[in-house]
N, C-alpha and C positions, 0 to 999 in steps of 0.2 A: 661058660660061654657068655659073651656080652649079649644082652638083649637087644633086639632091633625096636627102635622107637616106633610107636603106633602112629600111623599117618592120620593127621588131624581131619575130622569131617566138618565142613562148613555148611551151616544152614543157608536156606535161600535168603532169610534176613541179613545174615552176615554178608552174603555176596551183594545184596542190594546196598547195604551200607558201604561196602568196599568200592563199589562202582561209583557212588556219589562223592566218595572222598577223592578218587582218582581223576574223576571228570570236573573237579572244581564245583560240583553242585552241593557240597556240604558247606563250603565257605568260599567266597569269591577272592580271586587272586589279583594282585597288581600288574600282572605280566603285560608286556607289549603284545600286539596281535601276533607277531611271529613267534614269539616264545610261547604264547598260549596255544597256538596251533600246533606247534611242535609237541607240547606235552599232551594235548587231547587227540592228536594224529589228524591228518587232513579232514577239514570240514566239508559236508555236502554243499555244493554250489550249483545244483541243477535250477534251483530257484535262487535269482540273485540276491534277494534279501537274507536268505537262510543263514549264511555265515555271520551276519550282523546279529540275527536273533540268537544265535548260539553263544557268541561272545557277549551279548548283553546280559545272558543268563548267568555268565561265569566270571567276568572281568569287572573288577571295581573301578568305577570312573571311566568305563568305555565309552567312546564316541565314535560315531559313523566315520568320521572324517580320519580317525586314527588307522582304520583298515584300509581306506582308500589311499592314504600315504604310504602304508606298507605295500600296496599292491603297485603304486606308482614308483616306488624306490626299488622294487624288485625283490624285497625281503619276504614278500608272499607272492606265490604264483598261481595261476588258475589253469587246469589241465584236466584231461580225461585220465582217471586213475582206476581206483578199484571199482570192479563190476562195470566197466565202461561207462562210468557216469562222472560228471564233472565235479571236482573238489578244488578247495583252496589249500595249498600245502606251504609249509615254510620252505623257502627256497633252498635252505641248506641241507634239508632232508628230501627234497624232490627228486633227485636222481635216484635215490634207493627205492622210494615208492614206485616211481615209473619202471625201473628195471624189474622189480618183482611183479608188479601188476601185469606186465606185458608177457610174463612167461607162459601162461596158459594160452593167450591169443596167439603167440608166436608160433606154438606147436599147430594150432590150426592154420596160421598163415602159411607155414612151410609146406603143409600138405596140399592147401588149396592153390597155392601159387608155385608148385615145386617146379615149373617150367622156367621161372625167373631166377636170374642171379641176383641173390638177396644182397650182397655187398655192393654190387654195381648200382642196383635200384636205390639202395639206401643213399649212397654217395650222391647220386644224381639229383635225387629228391631233396637231399639236405642242402645241397648247393643252391637249388631253386628256392628253397624256403629261408635262405638268409634274409630276404626280403619278405615283408608282411604279406600274406596271402589269406583271401576269404575261403570259405568252404566251397563256394562255387569255382574259384580258381583252382583249388585242389581236386575237384571232381573232374574238371577239363584236363588237368595235368596228369592225373593218374590214369585216365582213359588211354593215354599212350601206351601204357604198359599192357594193355589187353584187358583191363579191368572194367566191367560195366560202369558207366559213368552215372547212372540214375541212383536216387535214394542215397543211404548212408554207407553202402559198401566201399566206395572209394575212399571216403573220409575216415572209416574204421581201418582201412588198409594203411593209410598214411599215418594216423595217430598209433597204430600198433607198431609199425616199423621205425618210427621216430618219436623223440620226446618233443611233441608240440605244446607250446604254452600260448594262451591267449593274452594278447597285448593289452594294457590298460587303454581306455576305461572299462574293459570287460572286468566283471566283478564288482564294479561300483554299484552302490544302492540303487540308483535311478537309471542305470545304463540299459537301454533298449536297441543299441546299435548292432549291426552285424558284427561278429567278432573277427579280429585278423589274428593269425598264427605265425609264429617263428619258431626255429628249433632252439630248444634251451641248450646253452653251450656245455653244460656239465662241469667237471668230468664226471663219468659214470662207472659205478662199481661193478664187478662181475655179479652174475646172479646169487651166488653164495653169499657174498659180503653184503648184497642189498638185502637179502633175506634176514641175516643177522641183525641189521640195523633196524629194520621193520619189526622183527620178533620182539626186540627190547622195547621199542615205542609202544607196540600193542599191549605187550604185558604190564607195562608202567600205567598205561591208560585204561585198561579193561580187565587185568587180570584180578584173581586167578580164573583160567580159562582152559577148555579143552583143545586139543589139537584140531579138532572139527570146527571149534568156534573160530580160531583164528584163520583157518583156510577159507571158511564160509565168508568172513568179513573181508578178507583180501580178494576174494573171487579167484583163488588159485587152488591147485591140487595140495593136499597135506604133503605129499612128497617134495613140494617146492620149499618147504621149511625143514626137511630132514637134515641137511648140513648145519643150518643155523641151530637147530635143537642140540646138535652134538657140540657146538662150539660155546653156546651160552649157558651159563651156570643157572640152573632152575630149582626150585623146591616144589615138592608135591603135596596136594591135598585131595580130599575126597568130597565129592558133592552128595546131596542126600540121595541121589539115585546111584550112588557108587562110582560115577564116572571120575577118572583121573583129571584133577585141575592142576595146571602148571602156572608158576608165577616166579617172578624175580625176587631173590632173597631181599628181606628187610623192607618189603613195600607195606604200606598201611593197610591194616585190618582192624578198623575201629570196632568197639563192641556192638553187639546186636541192639543194645539199648540207646544207641546214639540217636538223637532226634535229627530228622531230616527235613530241611525247610522246603516249602513249595518252590517249584521252578517252573518257568514258562520255556519250553524247549523249541527247537526249530524245525522246520520241514526235513524230514529225513535225518533227524539228528543222530550222531553216531552211535550213542548207547543203545538205540533201538535196533541198529544194524550189526552189532559187534559180536553177536553170538548166534549159533545155530539154534539154541534152546534160549528163549528170551524172558524166562519167567522172573528173573531178578529184576527186571524193569517193566515187563509187559504182563499183566495177568492173563492166565489161560483163557479167562472168560471173554476177553477182548480180543482174542486173536482172529475172530471172524470178521472183524472190522478192517482187517488189512491195512493197518496203520503204517506198516513198514513198506507198502506198495504205493498206497495213494498219497503219502508224505505230508498228511494233515499235521501241522504243528501241534504238540501235545503238552499238557500240563502234568506234572508229577507231584503227587501229594504222598508223603512219607516215602519218597524215593521211587514210586511206581507210577504208571500213567493212569490218570483218573479222569482226564477231560481232553478235549481238544480246544483250539482257540484260533482266532484269526485277528488281524490288525488292518484295519482301513483307515483311509484318510480322505476327509473332505477338506474344505477351504481352510477352515481354522481349527477343526477337531480331529483328534485321533480317537477311533472307537475300537475298543477290544470286545470280542464277542466269545464268550466261553461255553462250551457245551458239555456238561458233566456226562460222563459215561458210567459211573458208579456212584453209590451214595457218598456225598461229601458232607462233613461236619459243618456246622456254623462257623467254628473257628478257623477251619481250613478255608472256607469261602472267604472269610474276611482277609485271610492271608493271601489268597489268590487275588483278590482286588487290589490289595496293596502292591503286590509283585507285578500285576498287569499294568497299573499305573506307572511304576518305575521303568518298566520295560518300553512302554509306548513313548514314554518321554526321551529315553535314550535314542530310540529308532526314529522319532519324529519331534526333534528337539524345539522346533518352531511351532509346534501346535500350541494353541492357546487355552485348549480345553481338552480333557480326556474323559471318555465316558466307558463305562464297563457294563456289559450286559451278560445275562445268564447265571450270575452267581450273587 
């Protein structure tokens, strides 16, 4: 009888190194903004500068205007996606992310608005949204369908039913204007095909991971990935707690001894939100700080969160303030200062001086 190969168990350290490699945190890439975002999965855009901070950490030679150009030419779009939060997505992948992310919300939508004809309302609203509209416009229009027009309910109603994207300059570094929305033209895959695309992107960016991890990150039910998991060829590992971890074949799993450089991550940076269990990047002793909720930008030392940071600008100076959360070695503090200066000059290229505080 042929022996069944033993399933490899991956240590926490191996998972930390794998995450750094997949997320361009081991070595920076020369990718365009759209290609980098495709590889990383959509970047959190609740705070307008956050995607710029995320790309500054990962893309060699990145400049603010590169992402603004990608938004202007449509190769990157800003929209409400996973967990009902704003993201910047590669336009080519946006339809799949939208279609998957809306599945759980549509189940609620169909229950709450069972009296409405879904197809008729969608067609009417989509025709109206061929022209740019503001949130206030949408509130007034959706009120015609009997939905309360106060607060965010009418906006969520429309963003769930239709793939609404924000028009540039939404997503620009300094944009503070009220966004305008239109329907993204698509075409759109069916839910199973969308889940298949997203599953491949997720595992390439964050694997190995559990089914629970992928569902928590996407903000959907595990069953929304069932057909995709049957279609996509995966390999299995075990975590230290014996949970099954899935991955795509032939993905990088560098050795645990790999040195991981210091990186300054963005507000709600995706690696912090990519798992139900986050020990590979967020030490358990820091969980009480609720960094995944308050969105403070973080500093990773040896691949895990060790500090928070902020970037401020006065007339001529960019100032980076670092707040250590654990004991940080002298060598790591020196590396943080060097990386902080680099990131500050990427994000504030006309600053004549950079100051670093806290390390």
